[in-house]
C-alpha positions in Angstrom: 129.1 -27.3 59.4 128.1 -28.8 63.0 124.9 -30.1 63.0 121.7 -28.3 65.2 121.1 -30.9 67.8 117.8 -28.4 68.6 115.5 -26.2 67.4 117.2 -22.8 66.5 114.8 -20.8 68.2 115.8 -22.4 71.6 119.3 -22.4 71.2 120.0 -18.9 69.4 119.5 -17.1 72.5 122.1 -18.6 74.3 124.9 -17.7 71.3 127.6 -14.8 71.9 126.2 -11.8 70.2 129.5 -12.0 68.1 128.7 -15.2 67.0 124.9 -14.8 65.8 126.2 -11.7 64.1 128.9 -13.7 61.9 126.1 -16.5 61.6 123.7 -14.1 60.7 126.5 -12.3 58.0 127.3 -15.8 56.5 123.5 -16.5 56.9 124.3 -19.8 57.5 125.8 -21.8 61.2 129.8 -21.6 61.9 131.4 -25.4 61.7 132.2 -27.1 65.0 136.2 -26.6 64.0 135.1 -22.7 63.7 134.0 -22.9 67.3 137.3 -24.9 68.3 139.1 -22.2 66.8 137.4 -19.2 68.3 137.8 -20.9 71.7 141.7 -21.1 71.4 142.2 -17.7 69.9 139.9 -16.0 72.6 141.1 -18.3 75.4 144.3 -17.7 74.6 143.5 -13.9 74.6 141.3 -14.3 77.6 144.4 -15.5 79.7 147.7 -14.1 78.1 145.8 -10.3 79.2 145.2 -11.3 82.6 149.6 -11.9 82.9 150.2 -9.6 81.2 148.1 -7.2 83.7 150.0 -9.3 86.3 153.3 -8.8 85.2 153.0 -5.1 85.7 153.8 -4.5 89.2 157.0 -7.2 88.6 158.1 -3.7 86.0 157.5 -1.2 88.5 159.1 -1.7 91.4 162.3 -0.9 90.7 160.5 2.9 89.4 158.8 2.5 93.3 162.7 1.3 94.9 165.7 2.0 93.6 167.6 2.0 96.8 168.4 -1.3 97.2 171.7 -2.8 95.1 172.8 -6.5 95.4 176.3 -5.8 97.4 176.4 -9.6 98.0 178.4 -10.0 94.0 180.3 -6.5 94.1 183.4 -6.6 94.7 185.0 -3.3 95.8 185.8 -0.8 92.9 181.5 -1.7 92.1 180.8 -0.5 96.0 181.0 2.8 94.5 178.2 2.5 91.8 175.5 3.2 94.1 175.3 6.8 93.0 175.0 5.4 89.3 172.0 3.3 90.0 170.2 5.6 91.9 170.8 8.0 88.8 169.3 5.0 86.1 166.4 3.8 88.5 165.5 7.6 90.1 164.9 8.7 93.3 161.6 6.1 93.9 157.9 6.5 95.4 157.1 7.4 98.7 156.0 5.2 100.5 158.3 2.3 98.9 161.7 4.3 99.1 162.3 3.8 102.3 163.9 1.4 104.4 161.2 -1.1 104.4 160.3 -0.4 100.6 161.1 -4.1 99.3 159.2 -5.4 102.2 155.8 -3.4 101.2 156.2 -4.4 97.8 156.5 -7.9 98.9 153.3 -7.4 101.4 151.7 -5.9 97.8 152.3 -9.2 96.2 151.3 -11.5 99.1 147.9 -9.4 99.4 147.5 -10.2 95.9 148.3 -13.8 95.7 146.3 -14.6 98.8 143.0 -13.2 98.2 144.0 -14.6 94.3 144.4 -17.7 95.6 141.4 -18.0 97.9 139.3 -16.8 95.6 140.6 -18.7 93.2 138.3 -21.8 95.1 135.4 -20.1 95.5 136.0 -19.0 91.6 136.1 -22.9 90.6 132.8 -23.5 92.7 130.9 -20.4 91.1 132.4 -21.1 87.5 130.8 -25.1 87.5 127.7 -23.2 88.2 127.1 -20.3 85.9 127.7 -19.2 82.4 131.4 -19.0 82.2 131.2 -16.7 79.6 129.9 -13.7 81.4 132.1 -14.8 84.5 135.2 -14.5 83.0 133.8 -10.9 81.0 133.1 -9.8 84.4 136.8 -10.6 86.2 138.4 -9.3 83.3 136.6 -5.8 83.7 137.0 -5.6 87.2 140.6 -6.2 86.9 141.4 -3.9 84.0 139.6 -1.2 87.2 141.1 -2.0 89.7 145.0 -2.7 87.9 144.1 0.7 86.2 143.3 2.6 90.0 146.7 1.7 90.8 148.4 3.6 88.4 145.8 6.4 89.1 147.7 6.8 92.1 150.2 8.4 90.4 148.9 11.0 88.8 146.3 11.4 91.8 150.1 12.2 94.2 148.6 9.0 96.3 151.2 8.0 99.1 149.1 6.0 101.2 150.1 2.2 101.3 146.8 1.3 102.2 145.7 2.6 98.8 147.6 -0.1 96.7 146.6 -2.4 99.2 143.6 -2.7 98.5 143.4 -2.3 94.9 145.8 -4.7 94.9 143.2 -7.2 96.8 140.7 -6.0 94.8 142.5 -6.8 91.7 143.4 -10.7 93.0 139.8 -11.1 93.9 138.9 -10.4 90.4 142.2 -12.2 88.4 140.9 -15.3 90.2 137.6 -15.7 87.7 140.7 -16.4 85.0 142.0 -19.8 85.6 139.2 -22.3 86.4 137.1 -20.6 83.6 139.6 -20.5 80.8 140.2 -24.3 81.5 136.7 -25.2 81.6 135.9 -24.2 78.1 139.0 -25.5 76.2 137.7 -28.5 78.2 134.9 -28.9 77.0 135.5 -28.2 72.8 139.1 -30.5 72.7 139.9 -34.0 73.0 141.8 -36.1 74.8 144.5 -37.0 72.0 147.9 -35.0 72.3 146.3 -33.2 75.0 149.5 -32.5 77.1 151.2 -31.1 73.8 147.7 -29.5 72.4 148.3 -27.8 76.0 151.6 -27.1 76.0 151.1 -25.0 73.0 147.7 -23.1 74.0 149.5 -22.6 78.1 152.4 -20.4 75.8 149.4 -17.4 77.0 150.9 -17.3 80.0 154.6 -16.7 78.3 152.9 -14.6 76.4 150.8 -12.4 78.6 154.6 -12.2 80.8 156.5 -10.8 77.9 153.7 -8.6 76.9 153.0 -7.3 79.8 157.0 -6.3 80.5 157.7 -4.5 77.2 154.2 -2.6 77.5 155.2 -1.7 81.0 158.7 -1.1 80.8 157.9 1.1 77.6 155.4 3.1 79.2 158.2 3.3 82.3 159.5 6.2 81.0 156.4 8.6 81.3 155.4 7.9 84.3 154.9 4.5 86.2 150.8 5.1 86.6 150.9 4.7 83.0 152.6 0.7 83.1 149.4 0.0 85.0 147.1 1.8 83.2 147.5 0.6 79.7 147.8 -3.4 81.0 144.0 -2.6 82.9 142.5 -1.0 79.6 143.7 -3.4 77.7 142.0 -6.9 79.4 139.0 -4.6 79.9 138.9 -4.4 76.0 139.7 -7.7 76.0 137.1 -8.6 78.0 134.3 -7.4 75.6 136.4 -9.8 73.0 135.2 -12.5 75.5 131.4 -11.5 76.1 130.8 -10.7 72.6 132.7 -13.9 70.9 133.3 -17.0 73.5 131.2 -19.9 73.1 131.1 -22.1 76.5 130.6 -25.4 75.6 129.5 -27.0 71.8 125.6 -26.9 73.5 125.5 -23.9 74.1 126.0 -23.0 70.5 123.8 -25.7 69.2 126.6 -27.6 67.4 127.2 -31.7 67.6 130.9 -32.7 67.6 129.5 -35.8 66.1 129.6 -35.1 62.3 131.6 -36.0 59.6 134.3 -33.1 59.5 135.1 -35.1 63.3 135.3 -38.5 61.7 133.2 -41.1 62.5 136.1 -42.5 64.6 134.9 -42.2 68.5 138.3 -42.5 69.8 141.0 -40.1 69.9 140.4 -36.8 68.7 136.2 -37.8 69.2 136.4 -38.3 72.7 136.2 -34.8 74.5 137.4 -34.4 78.2 133.3 -34.0 78.7 130.6 -36.0 78.7 128.6 -35.4 75.6 125.9 -36.3 77.7 122.6 -33.6 77.8 122.7 -30.5 80.2 120.4 -32.4 82.3 122.2 -36.1 82.1 125.5 -34.8 83.5 124.6 -34.7 87.3 125.3 -32.1 89.8 128.7 -30.5 90.1 130.7 -31.9 92.4 131.4 -30.8 95.7 134.9 -29.0 97.2 135.5 -32.2 99.3 134.6 -35.0 96.6 137.5 -33.1 94.4 140.0 -33.8 96.8 139.5 -37.3 96.7 140.3 -38.0 93.4 143.0 -39.7 93.0 146.6 -37.6 92.3 144.6 -34.4 92.8 146.3 -33.9 96.2 149.5 -34.8 95.3 149.9 -32.2 92.3 148.2 -29.8 94.0 151.0 -29.3 96.9 153.2 -30.2 94.5 152.0 -26.8 92.1 152.6 -25.2 95.6 155.7 -25.4 96.0 156.3 -25.3 91.4 154.6 -21.6 91.7 156.3 -20.4 94.3 159.3 -21.3 92.3 158.1 -19.6 89.6 155.6 -16.5 91.1 159.1 -15.3 92.7 160.7 -14.9 89.4 157.1 -13.5 88.4 157.7 -10.6 90.6 161.0 -10.3 91.4 162.9 -10.8 88.6 163.0 -7.4 86.9 164.0 -6.5 90.2 166.8 -8.6 90.9 168.3 -7.4 87.3 167.9 -3.9 88.2 169.6 -4.5 91.5 172.3 -6.6 89.9 175.2 -5.6 88.1 176.6 -7.8 85.0 179.6 -6.9 84.0 179.8 -4.7 86.4 176.7 -2.7 84.9 173.6 -1.5 86.6 170.2 -1.6 83.8 167.9 0.8 84.0 164.6 -0.5 84.7 162.8 -0.3 80.8 166.0 -2.6 79.9 166.0 -5.1 83.1 162.4 -5.7 82.2 162.8 -6.2 78.3 165.5 -8.7 79.7 163.8 -10.4 82.2 161.0 -11.3 79.3 163.6 -13.9 78.4 162.4 -16.3 81.3 158.8 -16.5 79.8 160.6 -17.3 76.6 162.3 -20.3 78.3 158.9 -20.6 79.8 156.9 -21.4 76.2 159.6 -23.9 75.6 159.5 -26.0 78.7 155.9 -25.8 78.4 155.2 -27.4 75.1 158.4 -29.7 76.0 157.1 -31.0 79.2 153.8 -31.1 77.7 155.1 -33.4 74.5 157.8 -35.8 76.6 154.5 -36.2 78.7 152.8 -37.5 76.0 155.2 -39.7 74.5 155.9 -41.3 77.6 152.4 -41.0 78.6 154.4 -40.4 82.1 152.8 -36.7 83.7 154.4 -37.3 86.9 157.7 -38.1 85.8 157.9 -35.7 83.6 156.7 -32.9 86.0 159.3 -34.2 88.7 162.1 -34.5 86.2 161.6 -30.6 85.0 161.7 -29.7 89.2 164.4 -32.0 89.9 166.2 -30.1 86.9 165.3 -26.4 88.1 167.9 -26.9 90.8 171.2 -26.7 89.2 169.9 -23.9 86.6 169.1 -21.7 89.7 172.1 -22.1 91.3 173.9 -21.5 88.0 172.0 -18.7 87.4 172.9 -17.0 90.9 176.6 -18.2 90.9 177.3 -17.6 86.9 174.7 -15.0 85.6 176.6 -12.0 86.6 179.3 -12.6 84.5 178.3 -11.1 81.1 175.0 -10.5 79.2 175.5 -13.4 77.3 175.5 -15.7 79.4 173.1 -14.6 81.5 170.9 -14.5 78.5 171.1 -18.2 77.9 171.4 -19.6 81.9 167.5 -17.6 82.0 166.4 -19.0 79.0 167.5 -22.8 80.7 166.3 -21.7 84.8 162.8 -20.8 82.9 162.3 -23.8 81.0 163.1 -26.0 84.1 160.7 -23.4 86.3 157.9 -23.0 83.9 157.4 -26.3 82.2 155.8 -28.5 85.1 153.9 -25.6 86.4 152.5 -25.2 82.8 151.7 -28.8 82.6 150.5 -29.1 86.0 147.9 -26.0 85.1 146.7 -27.8 82.0 147.2 -31.4 81.2 147.1 -32.8 84.4 144.1 -30.8 85.8 142.3 -32.0 82.4 143.1 -35.2 83.0 142.2 -35.1 86.7 138.6 -33.1 85.8 137.7 -35.9 84.2 139.1 -38.8 86.2 137.1 -42.0 85.9 135.9 -42.0 89.6 133.3 -39.0 88.9 131.3 -41.4 86.4 130.9 -39.0 83.3 130.1 -35.8 85.8 131.3 -33.1 83.9 131.0 -30.4 86.5 134.2 -30.9 87.8 136.8 -29.6 85.5 136.5 -26.0 86.9 136.5 -27.4 90.6 139.8 -29.5 90.4 141.4 -26.4 88.1 140.7 -24.2 91.2 141.8 -26.8 93.7 145.2 -27.4 91.8 145.4 -24.2 90.6 144.4 -22.4 94.1 146.8 -24.5 96.4 149.6 -23.5 94.2 148.5 -20.1 94.4 148.9 -20.3 98.1 152.7 -21.2 97.2 152.9 -18.5 95.1 151.9 -16.0 97.7 154.4 -16.9 100.3 157.7 -17.2 97.7 157.0 -12.9 96.4 156.9 -12.1 100.5 159.5 -14.2 101.6 162.0 -12.9 98.9 160.9 -9.3 99.8 162.5 -9.0 102.8 164.9 -12.4 102.6 166.6 -9.9 99.6 167.7 -7.3 101.9 170.1 -9.6 103.7 171.1 -11.9 100.7 170.1 -12.7 97.0 171.9 -15.5 97.8 169.2 -16.8 100.0 166.6 -16.4 98.2 168.4 -18.7 95.4 168.6 -21.5 98.1 164.9 -21.2 99.3 163.7 -21.2 95.4 166.7 -24.5 95.0 164.8 -26.4 98.3 161.2 -25.5 97.1 161.8 -27.3 93.5 163.3 -30.6 95.7 160.3 -30.8 97.7 157.6 -29.8 94.7 159.4 -33.1 93.0 159.2 -35.0 96.5 155.4 -34.9 96.1 155.2 -36.7 93.3 157.1 -39.4 94.7 154.7 -42.0 94.7 153.2 -41.1 91.8 156.4 -41.4 90.0 157.3 -44.8 91.5 153.3 -45.7 89.9 154.1 -44.6 86.5 158.0 -46.3 87.0 156.8 -49.8 87.5 153.7 -49.0 85.3 156.8 -48.6 82.6 158.6 -51.6 83.0 155.8 -54.4 83.4 154.6 -52.7 80.2 158.3 -53.6 78.5 157.7 -56.9 79.3 155.0 -57.0 76.5 151.7 -58.5 77.3 147.9 -57.3 78.4 149.3 -57.5 81.7 151.9 -54.4 80.5 149.0 -52.5 79.4 146.7 -52.7 82.0 149.3 -51.3 84.7 149.9 -48.4 82.2 146.4 -47.6 82.1 146.0 -48.0 86.2 148.7 -46.1 86.4 147.2 -43.4 83.8 144.3 -43.3 85.9 145.9 -42.7 89.2 147.6 -39.4 87.4 
């Protein structure tokens, strides 16, 4: 068991109620490793539920606007299938079923993601200054409320665009509380050893949430699109209650000490924590927003993520719509079938996130790994657009490959890279920077995530091929932003291959830059 670093009476009131209940039932304190397991499980469920509730709007799009088939891939015999498309997808929902319906859906995405991106910067700042368990609970319950209110428009027969716009904006604001908070909490509990692999596996919550949200929303779509919003909304609110009950924010808050035998006597590797183990009064004041931007590597990775998330979120919000409006081997899929098929993109994303984390650990080169994945995404996007409509097996294979290369660097940057930079040596041990740095990187990326879907909403009405050209260009620019860091890592690798202490020192310096 972990030891009590302060008298029990002074620590018990800071423990989550669920932890106190478990300890009262066991009549003993929970060990440090048990706390780590609880943190991994609760934060995994928390952010999976964030993404599940975020994914729902992409599933209901084809139910709201069924009128825009992908004519650019239809040969003459298939042009007669527009009536079949309406029969499969339904008549739509005003005001989204008009000629500008696709553009309005893009505006909803833009509103959600712009508020989300702006809120991210404030959330990181606030998260470093208050109890993250309470902060997450508020964010998750608020997200559930406004996601559900969007779906209530179905039963209330609401056809005012402003209603859906406002609910999406408020949902985006509460969604912004999630990522900086869960990364900061995990950073408080886990060490640097194999960080890329561990966080790559843990980051599967993003794809798991997307898959769960797609399957749930697609299943309930046959009962009315409102259910596809309300059910995931209620789910994230419920998980928010679990967060309040069980999430320990850091070892100090629950009175455990990580320096026990269960972690071994070594102070290297696993026992080296992302954040300083100093007492709270020695951790220093929270790092300012501008100061965090000056940390070496933050700006290049932030701007890289801007374009990487532009690509990833275009797929997040538009892939089911694209599938349902694009004939595969001459056949259109229903909204439910398209939503289910789109989950394979996230399956590829899980593999990509784990693979990118593992490769970056083995190479000791985050920038090389991220840039390589982004460049590989370019031919993958081209092949999916050009040949994905030929047959279902071809579509599935190309979707898996595309998801792997698109989501791999996105997962790596938002997890291991953010943790690396949030504990950079320039901070001199200040532990109150992780949420702020994470918010800067992911917040900048979220601005790109807002731009991609809204551009897609307008460009797709003219040509989906143009949309994919935009995505390939964004992937290329994302890789370019890491050029300087890639060169630094390659130089360090060359020096290291010559052997000797100078090579090791060069590698260390390059890692610190990243």
